[in-house]
MITORKE-348325 format. One line per 2 residues: their letters; for each residue x, y, z of N, C-alpha, C. Coordinates in pm, 1 decimal. Layout:
% residues N
A> X:Y:Z:X:Y:Z:X:Y:Z | ...
This chain:
% residues 222
MK> 9146.6:11957.9:10666.4:9085.0:11868.7:10765.7:8951.4:11928.1:10812.3 | 8856.5:11838.1:10838.5:8726.0:11884.4:10880.0:8688.0:11819.1:11011.8
YL> 8784.3:11817.3:11109.2:8761.1:11744.7:11234.0:8633.9:11790.8:11304.3 | 8616.2:11920.9:11316.4:8500.9:11972.2:11389.7:8371.4:11937.4:11318.7
II> 8370.1:11949.4:11186.2:8249.5:11918.0:11110.0:8212.4:11771.8:11126.8 | 8313.8:11684.6:11121.7:8286.7:11541.6:11135.2:8229.1:11511.3:11272.8
IL> 8291.7:11565.0:11376.7:8247.1:11535.8:11512.4:8105.3:11588.9:11536.1 | 8071.2:11700.7:11475.3:7937.6:11756.0:11491.2:7830.4:11669.9:11426.9
LA> 7872.8:11572.9:11345.1:7777.6:11477.1:11290.8:7699.3:11409.5:11402.5 | 7766.0:11381.4:11514.1:7699.9:11316.0:11627.1:7582.0:11398.1:11675.8
IT> 7601.4:11528.9:11688.2:7494.4:11616.6:11736.5:7380.4:11622.4:11637.0 | 7414.7:11632.5:11508.3:7313.6:11642.9:11403.7:7224.7:11519.8:11400.4
IT> 7287.8:11401.5:11403.0:7210.1:11279.4:11395.2:7126.1:11259.7:11519.7 | 7182.2:11289.7:11637.0:7107.7:11272.9:11761.3:6982.1:11358.8:11760.9
AN> 6991.1:11476.8:11701.9:6877.1:11567.7:11700.0:6769.5:11523.7:11602.4 | 6810.1:11457.6:11492.2:6716.8:11431.6:11384.5:6676.6:11285.5:11368.3
AG> 6759.6:11194.9:11412.7:6729.6:11054.9:11389.4:6640.3:10999.1:11499.2 | 6547.5:10914.3:11456.3:6459.6:10851.4:11552.9:6499.3:10707.9:11579.9
VF> 6605.2:10661.1:11519.8:6644.1:10521.5:11529.8:6769.0:10509.4:11615.6 | 6760.5:10430.8:11724.1:6874.3:10414.6:11813.3:6934.4:10274.9:11803.0
GS> 6866.7:10183.1:11735.7:6917.9:10049.0:11716.8:6984.1:10034.0:11580.6 | 7018.3:9911.6:11548.0:7082.5:9883.9:11419.7:6980.6:9885.6:11306.3
EK> 7031.0:9914.3:11187.0:6948.0:9916.0:11066.4:7000.7:9811.9:10969.2 | 6909.6:9734.5:10908.2:6947.9:9636.0:10808.0:6864.5:9656.4:10682.2
VA> 6935.3:9664.6:10569.0:6868.9:9681.4:10440.3:6884.0:9551.7:10362.9 | 6774.2:9493.9:10321.9:6777.6:9364.5:10254.9:6846.2:9373.5:10119.6
AG> 6911.0:9266.2:10080.6:6973.3:9258.5:9948.5:6869.8:9285.7:9839.9 | 6912.0:9361.7:9740.3:6824.3:9390.5:9627.4:6723.9:9501.4:9649.5
TV> 6722.8:9563.5:9768.3:6632.0:9675.3:9795.4:6661.3:9791.5:9701.5 | 6557.6:9847.7:9641.9:6574.2:9962.9:9552.9:6493.3:10079.0:9609.7
SP> 6560.3:10165.2:9685.5:6499.6:10285.2:9744.3:6602.3:10397.3:9737.6 | 6632.2:10446.4:9616.3:6745.1:10539.1:9598.9:6731.4:10672.2:9670.8
EK> 6613.6:10706.1:9720.9:6595.1:10832.7:9791.9:6580.4:10814.0:9942.2 | 6594.8:10691.9:9991.7:6573.8:10664.7:10134.5:6706.0:10664.5:10209.6
DY> 6713.0:10743.2:10318.1:6828.8:10746.1:10406.9:6808.4:10645.4:10520.5 | 6920.0:10598.8:10576.4:6917.0:10512.2:10693.7:7006.6:10573.4:10800.1
DS> 6947.1:10603.4:10917.1:7018.0:10669.6:11026.9:7010.4:10584.5:11152.9 | 7115.7:10596.3:11233.9:7115.1:10534.8:11365.3:7200.6:10619.0:11458.1
VN> 7189.9:10594.8:11587.8:7274.3:10662.4:11685.2:7367.9:10562.0:11750.7 | 7310.8:10461.6:11813.9:7393.1:10361.0:11881.9:7374.3:10224.1:11817.3
GS> 7389.5:10219.8:11687.6:7373.3:10093.6:11617.2:7445.6:10094.1:11485.2 | 7465.2:9975.7:11431.0:7531.0:9961.5:11301.6:7429.0:9970.5:11189.1
IT> 7480.3:9989.2:11066.3:7396.6:9990.5:10946.9:7456.0:9889.5:10849.2 | 7372.2:9795.9:10804.1:7415.9:9694.1:10709.0:7327.6:9699.2:10585.6
VG> 7391.1:9707.8:10469.4:7319.5:9713.2:10341.2:7354.0:9587.9:10262.4 | 7252.8:9516.2:10216.9:7274.6:9392.7:10143.6:7323.8:9413.4:10002.1
AK> 7367.7:9306.3:9940.6:7421.5:9309.9:9804.6:7317.8:9362.7:9704.5 | 7365.8:9441.8:9611.0:7286.6:9493.9:9498.6:7169.9:9582.5:9542.4
AH> 7173.2:9629.3:9665.7:7073.3:9726.9:9709.1:7109.5:9864.4:9655.8 | 7010.6:9953.4:9649.5:7033.0:10092.1:9605.3:6955.5:10182.6:9699.3
VD> 7029.6:10250.1:9789.1:6968.7:10341.5:9885.4:7050.9:10469.3:9890.3 | 7006.0:10564.0:9972.2:7076.9:10692.6:9978.6:7172.4:10693.3:10099.3
NL> 7173.3:10798.5:10176.2:7276.7:10821.1:10277.9:7266.6:10726.1:10396.1 | 7385.6:10691.7:10450.0:7396.5:10604.8:10567.2:7470.2:10682.5:10675.2
DT> 7404.3:10710.2:10788.0:7462.8:10792.1:10894.7:7440.2:10725.7:11029.8 | 7548.0:10710.0:11106.0:7535.7:10663.6:11243.3:7640.7:10733.5:11328.5
VN> 7630.8:10717.6:11460.9:7727.9:10778.8:11552.2:7817.1:10671.9:11612.9 | 7756.6:10580.4:11687.8:7833.2:10474.6:11754.5:7799.6:10340.5:11690.2
GS> 7855.0:10317.7:11573.9:7828.0:10193.0:11504.5:7901.6:10185.4:11373.4 | 7911.8:10064.7:11322.0:7980.1:10042.7:11194.8:7881.9:10052.4:11078.7
IK> 7939.3:10063.8:10958.6:7860.8:10063.5:10835.2:7919.6:9956.6:10743.9 | 7834.8:9862.8:10699.9:7878.3:9757.2:10609.0:7787.4:9755.9:10486.4
VG> 7849.9:9753.5:10368.9:7774.0:9758.6:10243.8:7814.5:9639.3:10157.1 | 7715.2:9565.3:10111.0:7739.7:9443.1:10035.8:7780.8:9465.3:9891.7
EN> 7817.6:9357.8:9825.4:7870.1:9363.1:9688.9:7773.5:9432.1:9592.3 | 7833.0:9519.7:9509.2:7762.2:9584.5:9398.0:7642.6:9668.4:9442.9
AI> 7642.1:9709.3:9568.7:7536.7:9799.9:9616.3:7572.0:9943.8:9580.6 | 7470.4:10028.7:9576.7:7487.0:10171.8:9548.9:7430.1:10248.6:9667.6
VG> 7511.0:10336.8:9725.3:7466.0:10417.4:9838.8:7510.5:10561.4:9819.7 | 7456.7:10649.8:9902.2:7500.4:10789.0:9902.2:7623.3:10802.8:9990.7
QA> 7622.1:10898.9:10081.0:7734.6:10915.5:10173.0:7725.8:10811.2:10283.5 | 7842.4:10765.2:10328.7:7849.3:10672.9:10442.0:7931.7:10740.9:10549.8
ET> 7868.1:10777.4:10662.5:7935.5:10852.9:10767.3:7905.5:10794.4:10905.3 | 8010.0:10781.5:10985.0:7996.2:10743.9:11125.2:8099.2:10821.4:11205.6
VN> 8087.6:10815.2:11337.3:8184.3:10881.6:11424.6:8272.2:10777.3:11492.2 | 8209.7:10685.4:11564.2:8283.8:10580.4:11634.3:8248.3:10445.3:11573.3
GS> 8312.2:10414.8:11463.2:8285.4:10288.3:11396.7:8359.6:10278.1:11266.3 | 8370.2:10156.8:11217.3:8438.6:10132.2:11090.3:8340.2:10135.4:10974.4
IK> 8395.5:10147.6:10853.6:8317.0:10142.7:10730.4:8378.8:10035.9:10641.3 | 8297.0:9942.0:10597.2:8347.3:9834.8:10511.3:8258.6:9821.3:10388.0
FK> 8318.6:9841.2:10270.8:8250.1:9819.9:10143.8:8304.5:9692.7:10079.6 | 8216.2:9603.7:10042.1:8259.2:9486.4:9966.2:8281.2:9525.6:9819.6
DG> 8319.3:9428.6:9737.4:8358.0:9456.4:9599.2:8244.0:9521.9:9520.8 | 8281.9:9618.5:9437.2:8188.0:9676.6:9342.2:8091.4:9778.5:9398.1
VV> 8112.0:9823.8:9520.3:8021.5:9923.2:9579.7:8043.9:10060.0:9515.2 | 7935.4:10132.9:9494.5:7939.4:10272.0:9448.8:7886.0:10359.2:9561.8
AD> 7962.5:10463.4:9600.3:7921.4:10550.6:9710.3:7966.6:10693.3:9684.1 | 7895.9:10788.8:9746.6:7936.0:10929.7:9732.6:8066.4:10955.9:9806.7
HA> 8076.0:10914.4:9933.7:8201.0:10922.6:10008.6:8192.2:10834.9:10132.7 | 8307.8:10815.9:10195.6:8315.0:10736.3:10318.8:8393.9:10816.1:10421.3
ET> 8334.6:10835.4:10540.0:8395.9:10925.8:10637.4:8367.2:10877.9:10779.8 | 8472.1:10867.1:10861.7:8457.1:10832.9:11001.9:8561.2:10909.4:11082.6
VN> 8551.2:10902.4:11214.6:8649.8:10966.1:11301.9:8735.4:10859.4:11368.5 | 8671.2:10770.9:11443.3:8742.9:10665.4:11514.9:8707.2:10529.8:11454.4
GS> 8771.9:10496.9:11345.9:8744.3:10370.2:11280.7:8817.4:10360.6:11148.2 | 8826.8:10239.1:11098.2:8893.8:10215.1:10970.6:8793.6:10221.6:10855.6
ID> 8848.0:10236.9:10735.1:8769.0:10234.4:10611.7:8830.4:10129.8:10520.8 | 8750.6:10032.7:10480.1:8797.7:9922.7:10395.9:8714.5:9921.2:10268.3
LG> 8779.4:9950.8:10156.1:8712.0:9955.6:10027.2:8751.2:9832.2:9947.1 | 8654.1:9750.0:9913.2:8681.2:9628.8:9837.5:8721.7:9656.8:9694.5
AS> 8750.1:9553.0:9620.1:8793.3:9566.9:9481.1:8685.1:9633.9:9397.0 | 8730.0:9716.3:9302.3:8642.3:9777.9:9201.2:8534.6:9868.0:9259.6
CM> 8559.5:9924.1:9376.6:8466.4:10022.5:9432.7:8481.8:10155.8:9359.7 | 8371.9:10228.4:9347.9:8372.6:10363.6:9291.6:8327.4:10460.5:9400.0
IK> 8419.1:10546.5:9444.0:8387.9:10647.6:9544.4:8388.0:10782.3:9473.7 | 8271.3:10843.2:9464.7:8257.9:10966.7:9388.1:8322.7:11085.6:9457.7
GH> 8347.6:11073.7:9584.9:8413.0:11179.5:9661.2:8537.1:11127.6:9729.9 | 8544.9:11146.5:9863.1:8666.0:11117.0:9938.4:8647.1:11000.7:10034.0
AE> 8760.0:10952.8:10085.8:8762.5:10858.8:10197.6:8848.3:10922.0:10305.9 | 8791.4:10940.0:10426.2:8861.2:11016.2:10530.9:8833.7:10959.6:10668.6
TV> 8939.0:10946.7:10748.8:8926.7:10909.8:10889.4:9033.3:10983.3:10968.8 | 9016.2:10988.6:11100.0:9116.0:11050.6:11187.2:9199.4:10942.2:11253.2
NG> 9134.4:10856.1:11330.7:9204.5:10749.7:11403.5:9166.6:10614.6:11345.2 | 9228.6:10579.5:11236.5:9200.6:10452.6:11171.8:9270.7:10444.7:11038.1
SI> 9272.2:10325.8:10981.6:9338.4:10304.6:10853.4:9239.5:10318.4:10738.1 | 9294.2:10336.0:10617.4:9214.7:10332.0:10495.4:9282.0:10232.4:10401.5
TA> 9203.4:10137.4:10350.3:9254.3:10038.5:10255.9:9165.5:10037.5:10132.6 | 9227.1:10045.0:10014.6:9153.1:10041.1:9888.7:9204.7:9925.7:9803.8
GS> 9113.6:9840.1:9756.1:9151.0:9721.8:9680.8:9169.7:9747.6:9532.9 | 9206.2:9643.8:9462.9:9236.4:9652.3:9320.5:9116.7:9701.4:9239.6
GC> 9142.9:9797.2:9151.3:9037.7:9849.2:9065.7:8952.4:9957.3:9128.1 | 8980.1:9995.2:9252.6:8905.6:10104.2:9316.3:8937.5:10236.7:9248.6
VL> 8837.2:10322.7:9240.5:8854.8:10459.0:9190.9:8797.1:10555.3:9294.3 | 8878.1:10652.3:9335.5:8831.4:10760.0:9423.1:8842.6:10890.5:9346.0
ES> 8731.6:10958.7:9329.5:8730.1:11080.4:9248.6:8773.6:11203.1:9326.4 | 8808.7:11185.9:9454.2:8862.8:11295.0:9532.9:8981.7:11240.3:9612.7
YM> 8994.9:11277.1:9741.2:9116.4:11248.5:9816.1:9099.6:11131.5:9912.6 | 9214.4:11082.9:9963.4:9221.0:10989.8:10075.7:9298.1:11059.8:10186.5
ET> 9245.5:11056.3:10308.4:9309.6:11131.8:10415.9:9289.6:11065.1:10551.0 | 9396.8:11059.2:10629.1:9389.2:11013.3:10767.0:9487.6:11093.7:10850.2
VN> 9476.6:11083.0:10981.6:9572.1:11147.7:11071.4:9659.8:11042.2:11136.8 | 9598.2:10953.6:11213.4:9671.4:10849.4:11285.5:9632.8:10712.8:11231.0
GK> 9668.4:10684.8:11109.9:9634.1:10556.2:11051.4:9701.3:10535.9:10917.8 | 9722.5:10410.7:10881.7:9789.9:10375.6:10758.2:9695.8:10388.0:10639.2
IT> 9748.7:10431.8:10526.2:9675.4:10434.4:10400.9:9740.1:10332.2:10307.4 | 9659.7:10239.0:10257.9:9707.7:10136.0:10166.3:9621.9:10137.2:10040.6
AM> 9685.1:10145.3:9925.2:9613.8:10141.6:9798.1:9684.1:10043.2:9705.1 | 9608.8:9945.4:9657.1:9664.3:9840.8:9572.6:9589.5:9840.4:9439.5
GT> 9655.5:9886.2:9334.1:9590.3:9890.5:9204.3:9473.1:9986.2:9200.7 | 9488.3:10097.9:9268.8:9381.7:10196.6:9288.4:9411.5:10323.1:9209.5
EV> 9306.3:10395.7:9169.6:9324.0:10528.2:9110.1:9262.9:10633.1:9202.2 | 9343.7:10733.9:9237.9:9299.3:10841.7:9325.4:9314.4:10972.6:9249.1
DG> 9202.5:11041.4:9225.5:9207.8:11164.7:9147.2:9264.8:11281.1:9226.7 | 9249.4:11280.9:9358.3:9298.6:11390.6:9441.6:9427.3:11354.4:9513.2
NI> 9449.5:11419.3:9626.8:9569.8:11395.4:9706.5:9552.2:11276.4:9800.4 | 9664.5:11222.8:9845.5:9667.7:11130.3:9957.4:9742.5:11201.0:10069.9
ET> 9676.9:11216.9:10186.0:9734.3:11297.3:10293.9:9728.2:11223.5:10427.2 | 9831.9:11244.4:10509.0:9833.8:11192.9:10645.3:9917.9:11285.3:10731.5
VN> 9915.8:11260.4:10862.1:10002.9:11330.3:10955.5:10099.2:11230.5:11019.3 | 10045.8:11127.1:11082.0:10128.7:11030.6:11154.8:10121.5:10889.6:11098.7
GN> 10049.0:10869.8:10989.9:10029.8:10735.5:10937.0:10127.6:10699.0:10826.8 | 10149.1:10569.0:10808.4:10226.7:10521.3:10694.5:10140.5:10523.0:10569.0
IK> 10207.1:10528.3:10453.3:10138.2:10521.2:10324.9:10204.2:10411.7:10242.3 | 10123.9:10318.1:10192.2:10175.7:10212.3:10106.0:10095.0:10208.1:9977.7
LD> 10161.2:10237.7:9865.6:10098.8:10233.4:9734.0:10167.0:10124.5:9653.0 | 10087.3:10037.9:9589.8:10147.2:9925.9:9517.8:10059.0:9883.9:9401.0
EG> 10111.1:9788.2:9322.6:10037.2:9724.9:9213.3:9983.5:9825.4:9112.3 | 10068.6:9921.1:9074.9:10030.6:10014.2:8969.5:9929.1:10119.8:9008.4
TV> 9918.1:10149.6:9135.8:9829.1:10258.3:9180.0:9866.3:10389.2:9111.8 | 9765.1:10467.0:9074.8:9785.3:10597.4:9010.9:9724.6:10705.5:9099.8
VN> 9805.5:10804.2:9133.9:9759.5:10919.1:9212.3:9774.0:11042.2:9125.3 | 9663.5:11105.8:9093.5:9667.6:11222.9:9006.5:9702.6:11350.8:9081.6
GD> 9696.7:11347.1:9213.2:9734.2:11461.3:9296.0:9869.0:11440.1:9361.6 | 9885.8:11498.9:9479.9:10010.9:11491.7:9555.2:10001.2:11387.7:9666.3
II> 10117.4:11345.9:9715.3:10128.0:11272.2:9840.8:10178.4:11372.5:9944.5 | 10102.3:11392.7:10052.6:10135.8:11496.8:10149.7:10140.9:11437.4:10290.5
VE> 10250.9:11462.9:10360.2:10260.1:11431.7:10502.4:10268.0:11564.7:10576.3 | 10163.3:11595.7:10650.9:10154.6:11723.4:10721.0:10235.4:11720.4:10850.6
KS> 10275.3:11835.2:10895.9:10345.2:11849.1:11023.2:10248.4:11829.8:11138.6 | 10291.9:11760.0:11242.3:10207.6:11742.5:11360.4:10184.6:11876.6:11428.0
SG> 10061.9:11900.5:11469.2:10029.7:12026.3:11536.5:9907.4:12005.5:11624.0 | 9885.0:12097.0:11715.0:9766.6:12091.1:11799.6:9761.3:11963.3:11880.6
WF> 9647.9:11890.9:11866.2:9625.9:11767.8:11941.1:9731.4:11662.4:11911.2 | 9794.0:11668.4:11793.9:9879.5:11560.4:11748.1:10028.1:11592.5:11763.7
NS> 10060.4:11700.6:11835.7:10198.1:11746.3:11850.3:10286.4:11646.7:11924.5 | 10228.7:11568.6:12014.3:10308.8:11480.3:12097.6:10351.1:11351.9:12026.1
NK> 10295.5:11326.5:11908.0:10327.7:11204.0:11835.8:10457.9:11221.9:11759.3 | 10560.7:11145.3:11798.9:10692.6:11157.7:11737.1:10718.7:11050.0:11632.5
KV> 10617.0:10975.5:11596.3:10631.9:10868.6:11498.1:10679.1:10924.1:11363.9 | 10771.9:10852.0:11300.6:10820.4:10890.0:11167.8:10744.3:10806.8:11064.5
PE> 10659.8:10868.3:10983.5:10583.0:10792.1:10884.7:10672.9:10727.1:10779.9 | 10631.4:10609.3:10734.6:10700.2:10539.2:10627.3:10615.3:10547.2:10500.7
IH> 10678.4:10591.9:10392.8:10608.8:10609.4:10266.1:10665.7:10509.7:10165.6 | 10582.5:10418.8:10119.9:10624.4:10312.4:10028.4:10556.7:10334.6:9893.8
IG> 10637.5:10366.4:9792.8:10587.8:10384.9:9656.1:10635.1:10263.7:9576.4 | 10545.2:10168.3:9553.8:10584.2:10037.9:9501.9:10589.0:10026.5:9350.9
EN> 10592.7:9902.2:9305.1:10611.6:9871.9:9163.5:10502.9:9933.3:9075.2 | 10549.1:10003.4:8970.4:10463.0:10059.7:8865.9:10362.8:10162.6:8917.1
VV> 10386.8:10215.2:9034.7:10301.6:10322.3:9087.9:10334.8:10453.7:9016.4 | 10232.7:10533.7:8989.5:10250.6:10664.4:8927.2:10189.2:10770.3:9017.1
VK> 10270.6:10865.2:9059.1:10222.0:10982.3:9132.5:10244.8:11103.0:9042.5 | 10137.5:11154.8:8985.9:10151.0:11263.8:8889.1:10181.8:11397.0:8955.7
GD> 10147.2:11408.9:9082.2:10181.9:11529.0:9157.8:10316.1:11512.5:9226.9 | 10336.7:11588.4:9331.8:10463.8:11587.8:9404.9:10451.9:11508.0:9534.5
LI> 10566.9:11475.1:9591.0:10574.6:11416.8:9724.4:10614.4:11528.6:9819.8 | 10521.1:11571.7:9903.6:10540.6:11689.6:9987.8:10545.5:11646.1:10133.5
FK> 10662.6:11660.0:10194.6:10683.8:11613.3:10331.0:10716.4:11731.5:10421.9 | 10626.4:11760.6:10516.1:10643.3:11873.5:10606.5:10700.5:11831.5:10741.3
KK> 10740.4:11704.5:10751.3:10806.5:11651.1:10869.3:10896.1:11537.0:10821.9 | 10973.3:11481.6:10912.3:11063.2:11372.3:10877.3:10983.5:11249.7:10833.8
VK> 11029.6:11185.7:10724.2:10967.7:11062.7:10676.4:11076.1:10964.1:10634.0 | 11038.7:10837.3:10629.1:11120.6:10734.2:10567.5:11056.4:10700.1:10433.3
LY> 11136.4:10705.2:10326.1:11080.3:10696.3:10191.4:11144.1:10582.4:10112.3 | 11058.3:10502.1:10050.3:11102.9:10400.6:9954.8:11030.3:10423.0:9823.7
IA> 11105.8:10425.4:9712.6:11047.3:10438.2:9579.8:11103.3:10326.5:9492.6 | 11017.6:10242.2:9438.4:11060.4:10134.4:9350.4:11117.2:10191.2:9220.5
DS> 11206.7:10115.9:9159.1:11268.9:10160.9:9034.2:11167.4:10183.4:8923.4 | 11058.8:10106.8:8923.5:10958.3:10117.7:8817.3:10855.0:10226.4:8843.9
AK> 10859.1:10287.6:8961.3:10761.6:10391.6:8995.2:10798.8:10525.3:8931.1 | 10697.2:10608.7:8910.2:10717.6:10742.7:8855.7:10650.4:10843.4:8948.7
VG> 10727.4:10940.1:8995.2:10674.4:11039.8:9087.9:10719.1:11178.6:9044.6 | 10651.6:11279.9:9100.1:10690.8:11418.0:9074.1:10806.7:11458.7:9163.1
EI> 10815.1:11586.4:9190.5:10925.3:11639.6:9271.3:10909.9:11598.8:9417.8 | 11022.4:11568.5:9481.4:11023.2:11538.5:9624.2:11055.7:11666.2:9700.1
KG> 10961.8:11710.6:9783.8:10977.2:11836.1:9855.9:10980.7:11809.0:10005.6 | 11094.5:11833.6:10066.2:11111.9:11809.6:10208.4:11258.8:11793.3:10239.5
DN> 11305.4:11853.1:10349.6:11447.3:11852.9:10382.0:11489.1:11738.4:10472.6 | 11395.3:11655.9:10518.0:11427.8:11553.8:10616.6:11369.7:11419.6:10572.8
VV> 11422.6:11370.2:10459.3:11376.3:11245.7:10400.6:11484.1:11139.3:10415.3 | 11450.1:11027.6:10477.4:11543.4:10916.2:10495.5:11505.9:10806.8:10399.0
EM> 11597.3:10765.2:10312.7:11569.5:10660.1:10216.6:11567.7:10524.5:10284.4 | 11470.8:10443.7:10249.2:11458.1:10308.6:10304.4:11524.1:10207.8:10210.4
């Protein structure tokens, strides 16, 4: 987890960015080396645009169909990619991440207080991670791990995970949360790594799914 690093994004952007309002990038814009920053505003990128990093503090990030961007990072806001977006990674603290169909994420998708949803045909070349939020992947390929602490995980429609599924033990700030995560491994899902549960979970595995070893002493079958 990189909670401190993510939160420090606010300080970094405030010090360096000169833009406090919202930023809009027109559809079809080709500026692959140009960054777009804001502090108290959203960032919207039009369809088929090609730009570099998108950074804000208190605002959402929306990227249109088939656009190409660098990293997409916010602190207090959601991130939404429409179908076919290519990005380096998507990262927020207090907000959801919604990846449309056929998105290519060259790195990770990570949030603390929010959900992550990946549509059919999405590929993530690294991990998916949240603390207090649901992770949903439908027909998605994830090269790294899928990790949570208090969130549910739902994998379906032939999703392939090349790493592990990990539910971490609550600690520190999150110790008071007694929620039991529900892990749903649906039809034709393949988890090439293990299912590693460091706290109590409720687990469902479809007959057609293939998973590695189940590691954890407090697993309740659904």
